[in-house]
C-alpha distance (Angstrom), angle and dihedral (degrees) to the residues before:
residue distance angle dihedral
M1 . . .
I2 3.79 . .
A3 3.80 92.4 .
Y4 3.81 91.2 50.4
I5 3.80 92.9 50.5
D6 3.81 91.4 45.9
A7 3.79 90.1 53.1
H8 3.82 94.8 51.6
R9 3.81 106.6 26.1
D10 3.81 94.7 98.7
Q11 3.79 90.8 54.6
F12 3.83 101.5 42.5
G13 3.80 108.2 9.3
V14 3.80 128.3 -115.9
E15 3.82 97.4 -96.0
F16 3.81 94.1 50.7
I17 3.84 93.7 47.2
C18 3.80 92.9 48.6
R19 3.81 93.6 45.6
V20 3.81 94.8 49.6
L21 3.79 97.6 42.0
R22 3.81 94.4 41.8
A23 3.82 88.0 59.8
A24 3.81 90.7 51.2
I25 3.83 100.1 35.3
P26 3.81 116.3 43.4
G27 3.77 111.1 -135.2
F28 3.82 96.1 22.7
F29 3.81 116.5 148.1
T30 3.75 123.1 -80.9
S31 3.77 114.2 -138.0
R32 3.83 88.9 -106.7
G33 3.81 90.7 50.3
Y34 3.79 89.7 51.6
R35 3.81 93.0 52.0
D36 3.82 91.6 45.9
A37 3.79 90.1 51.9
K38 3.80 91.9 49.3
T39 3.81 93.6 51.4
R40 3.80 96.9 40.1
P41 3.84 113.0 103.9
R42 3.79 113.1 -104.9
C43 3.80 114.4 -99.5
D44 3.80 123.7 -117.5
R45 3.80 91.5 -106.6
A46 3.79 92.8 55.6
L47 3.80 91.7 48.7
R48 3.81 91.8 48.6
D49 3.79 91.4 46.4
E50 3.80 89.2 54.8
L51 3.81 91.3 53.0
L52 3.80 92.4 45.7
I53 3.80 93.9 48.4
A54 3.80 90.7 52.9
E55 3.81 90.5 49.5
L56 3.81 92.4 45.2
A57 3.80 90.2 53.2
T58 3.82 91.0 50.3
V59 3.82 93.8 48.6
H60 3.80 92.6 44.9
R61 3.80 92.5 50.4
A62 3.83 92.3 46.2
N63 3.82 89.9 56.6
Y64 3.81 99.2 54.4
S65 3.84 88.8 -90.7
V66 3.82 89.1 -86.4
Y67 3.82 105.0 115.2
G68 3.78 119.9 112.1
V69 3.80 126.9 -157.3
K70 3.83 98.1 -72.4
K71 3.78 96.7 50.4
M72 3.78 92.7 40.2
Q73 3.80 90.5 55.1
H74 3.81 91.8 51.0
A75 3.80 91.9 44.4
M76 3.81 90.7 52.8
I77 3.80 92.3 48.0
R78 3.82 89.3 51.5
R79 3.81 87.6 55.4
G80 3.80 91.2 55.2
W81 3.80 101.6 -96.9
S82 3.81 122.9 133.5
I83 3.78 103.4 -139.3
G84 3.80 134.4 149.1
R85 3.79 130.4 -136.9
E86 3.81 96.8 -107.7
Q87 3.80 91.9 42.4
T88 3.80 88.6 54.4
R89 3.79 90.2 49.0
R90 3.83 92.1 50.1
L91 3.79 95.0 48.0
M92 3.80 93.7 44.5
H93 3.80 88.1 53.3
L94 3.82 90.8 50.4
A95 3.80 90.7 48.6
G96 3.81 93.8 45.9
L97 3.81 92.1 -118.9
R98 3.80 121.9 147.3
G99 3.79 138.9 163.7
V100 3.77 123.5 -113.1
R101 3.80 123.2 -103.6
R102 3.76 122.8 -139.0
G103 3.77 122.2 -122.4
K104 3.78 128.7 -144.9
P105 3.82 115.5 -65.1
V106 3.80 120.7 -108.2
F107 3.79 117.5 -148.9
T108 3.79 121.6 -136.8
T109 3.78 108.1 169.6
I110 3.78 114.1 97.8
T111 3.80 116.2 -128.6
D112 3.78 120.4 -144.1
P113 3.83 105.1 -161.1
A114 3.81 91.7 -168.2
A115 3.79 95.1 54.7
A116 3.78 120.3 103.3
R117 3.76 111.1 -117.0
P118 3.81 138.7 -173.2
A119 3.77 121.9 -100.6
D120 3.79 122.3 -88.8
L121 3.82 102.4 -103.5
V122 3.79 94.2 173.0
N123 3.81 104.5 49.8
R124 3.81 91.0 -164.4
Q125 3.81 92.7 -56.9
F126 3.80 103.5 128.0
A127 3.82 98.1 168.3
T128 3.80 117.3 109.4
S129 3.79 131.2 169.7
A130 3.80 99.1 -136.8
P131 3.81 140.2 27.0
N132 3.82 120.3 -94.4
R133 3.80 93.8 31.2
L134 3.81 97.9 100.1
W135 3.78 129.6 17.3
V136 3.79 122.6 -177.8
A137 3.80 123.4 -158.9
D138 3.79 136.6 -166.7
I139 3.82 144.6 153.6
T140 3.80 131.6 -126.8
Y141 3.80 133.9 178.4
V142 3.82 136.4 -123.0
R143 3.81 125.2 -159.2
T144 3.83 114.0 -136.7
W145 3.81 136.6 172.1
Q146 3.80 88.1 -99.8
G147 3.81 94.3 50.7
F148 3.79 132.1 -90.8
C149 3.77 125.3 -23.9
Y150 3.80 127.6 -177.0
T151 3.80 137.0 -134.6
A152 3.81 125.9 -155.8
F153 3.80 123.4 -163.4
V154 3.80 133.9 -167.5
I155 3.81 113.8 -161.2
D156 3.79 131.4 -169.3
A157 3.82 107.3 -129.7
C158 3.80 94.2 -149.8
T159 3.81 101.3 51.1
K160 3.85 97.6 21.6
R161 3.80 86.5 -131.4
I162 3.79 120.1 149.3
V163 3.79 99.1 -123.4
G164 3.81 96.9 177.9
W165 3.77 139.5 13.1
A166 3.80 142.4 165.0
V167 3.81 138.9 -173.7
S168 3.81 121.5 -150.5
P169 3.82 140.1 162.5
T170 3.82 88.6 -125.8
M171 3.80 136.4 46.4
S172 3.80 94.7 -137.2
T173 3.78 114.3 138.7
E174 3.80 96.1 -118.9
D175 3.81 94.8 46.2
L176 3.79 100.7 44.2
P177 3.84 127.1 10.8
L178 3.80 94.6 28.6
Q179 3.81 90.2 49.6
A180 3.82 90.1 52.0
F181 3.80 91.4 47.4
N182 3.82 93.6 48.3
H183 3.79 88.8 48.6
A184 3.81 89.1 55.1
V185 3.81 92.4 48.1
W186 3.80 91.4 48.9
Q187 3.81 92.7 48.5
Q188 3.81 94.0 49.5
N189 3.81 94.9 45.2
S190 3.81 91.2 -176.0
D191 3.79 142.4 103.8
L192 3.81 109.2 -64.4
S193 3.79 98.7 177.7
E194 3.83 91.8 116.2
L195 3.79 92.7 50.4
I196 3.81 127.1 115.6
H197 3.81 115.7 -156.1
H198 3.81 111.2 -153.4
S199 3.80 127.4 -169.9
D200 3.77 141.3 150.0
R201 3.80 122.3 -94.3
G202 3.80 95.2 -85.0
S203 3.77 114.7 145.8
Q204 3.81 91.3 -125.3
Y205 3.81 91.3 64.0
L206 3.81 93.2 43.3
S207 3.80 93.7 50.0
L208 3.79 120.6 118.9
T209 3.80 91.6 -118.2
Y210 3.79 93.6 55.2
T211 3.80 97.3 42.3
E212 3.81 91.6 47.7
R213 3.80 89.3 54.5
L214 3.81 90.0 53.4
L215 3.79 91.5 49.1
E216 3.80 90.6 48.2
L217 3.82 89.5 59.9
D218 3.82 93.7 40.3
I219 3.82 91.0 -116.1
A220 3.79 118.7 154.0
P221 3.83 112.7 -124.2
S222 3.80 119.8 -140.2
V223 3.79 128.7 -176.2
G224 3.80 128.9 -170.7
S225 3.78 110.6 -100.3
R226 3.80 102.0 -153.5
G227 3.77 102.0 47.4
D228 3.83 100.2 -127.8
S229 3.79 135.4 109.7
Y230 3.81 94.6 -97.4
D231 3.81 89.8 67.0
N232 3.81 88.4 65.6
A233 3.79 99.1 23.8
L234 3.81 97.6 145.7
A235 3.80 93.5 54.5
E236 3.81 90.9 44.5
A237 3.82 89.1 52.7
V238 3.81 91.4 54.0
N239 3.81 90.6 47.8
A240 3.80 89.7 51.4
A241 3.81 91.9 49.3
Y242 3.81 90.6 48.8
K243 3.79 93.0 51.2
T244 3.81 94.6 43.4
E245 3.79 99.5 40.9
L246 3.79 99.3 38.9
I247 3.80 118.3 6.6
Y248 3.82 101.7 43.5
R249 3.80 96.6 47.9
G250 3.79 98.3 111.1
R251 3.79 94.1 -91.4
R252 3.80 120.1 133.2
W253 3.80 109.5 -134.5
R254 3.80 113.5 -141.3
G255 3.80 99.4 -163.3
V256 3.79 148.1 -51.4
D257 3.81 95.4 -54.7
D258 3.80 91.7 53.0
V259 3.81 91.9 50.4
E260 3.81 93.0 44.2
L261 3.82 93.9 54.2
A262 3.80 93.2 46.6
T263 3.82 91.2 46.1
A264 3.81 91.1 52.9
Q265 3.81 89.7 53.4
W266 3.80 92.9 45.8
V267 3.82 93.3 48.8
A268 3.81 90.8 50.8
W269 3.81 89.8 51.5
Y270 3.82 92.1 43.5
N271 3.81 92.4 53.5
Q272 3.79 100.4 36.8
E273 3.80 107.7 30.0
R274 3.80 113.7 12.0
L275 3.81 113.3 105.0
H276 3.82 114.9 -131.5
E277 3.78 120.1 -154.6
A278 3.83 90.5 -154.3
L279 3.82 89.0 58.6
G280 3.79 95.0 50.9
Y281 3.81 91.3 -95.2
L282 3.79 93.4 -56.9
T283 3.78 124.4 129.0
P284 3.83 118.2 -110.3
A285 3.82 89.7 -109.9
E286 3.81 92.2 51.9
Y287 3.80 92.1 46.3
E288 3.80 92.4 50.2
T289 3.81 91.2 48.2
A290 3.81 90.3 51.2
L291 3.82 91.3 49.7
T292 3.80 91.3 49.7
A293 3.81 91.4 49.6
D294 3.82 91.9 48.9
S295 3.80 91.2 48.1
H296 3.80 92.0 49.3
H297 3.80 91.5 48.7
A298 3.82 92.2 49.0
S299 3.81 91.4 50.7
Q300 3.80 94.0 54.2
P301 3.84 113.5 103.5
A302 3.77 116.8 -113.6
P303 3.83 113.2 -100.0
A304 3.81 113.7 -97.8
L305 3.77 115.2 -109.4
A306 3.77 115.3 -115.5
T307 3.79 114.9 -114.0
A308 3.76 124.9 -143.3
């Protein structure tokens, strides 16, 4: 009521607005009630709401403006605020903040039904107990002023961390998926002999060059058996997040270099700062650190008992 009167008082006057609307809307302000409300000191709730809205806007903007109510609540709690789910929803509505919604996935890898392929070692079970046990890989596209370019990701199924990525103007094996895979291998710099590499049935992942690289590192290849998105659901989810949170944000991409720089920034945020519901609202980096600490603690020998 107050906001409406404030918006129109210069045009119609307070008394006229209150008289007309009070006749049409039972319980609308009188002119005296309006002036009392304007001079009354603001309550504690209103003052706190103002502080929270400013903080919500800062947190939302710092996270690519993609968080919805659940992640915003957890992000605020991590910053030391005591705030409930419905309170977050109410204040986000007041501030005009909303999370992004994902669209339908678009598939870019080219399936060769006649090609021999490895067995499906995953069978849609993407849960693992430790890092470097299961990697999933996929390719997506980006439209730019110079034409299409393509992005390949390699994701660790345990930590949900993007361990390797590449951007290229072509989808050729050597220029795109193999570059992303080699980036992942270089970043891990560890024994990968227990690793399963899972992908869809795209010809790039079934190529001789790619499969020979897996064999060279003693990595077991796995390919989805049914040829739909559920067979590589984790990779498809990362592709969808990438497109929704970065690519489809109203920005016009000039070319490969523009996309590559923005992708590097997004991947760093995704791994280090983005909260993941599947990880208990931790970031992939935090989750991996916690796993490493638990593993180190479990490997420590039990203290010897003192003898008399």
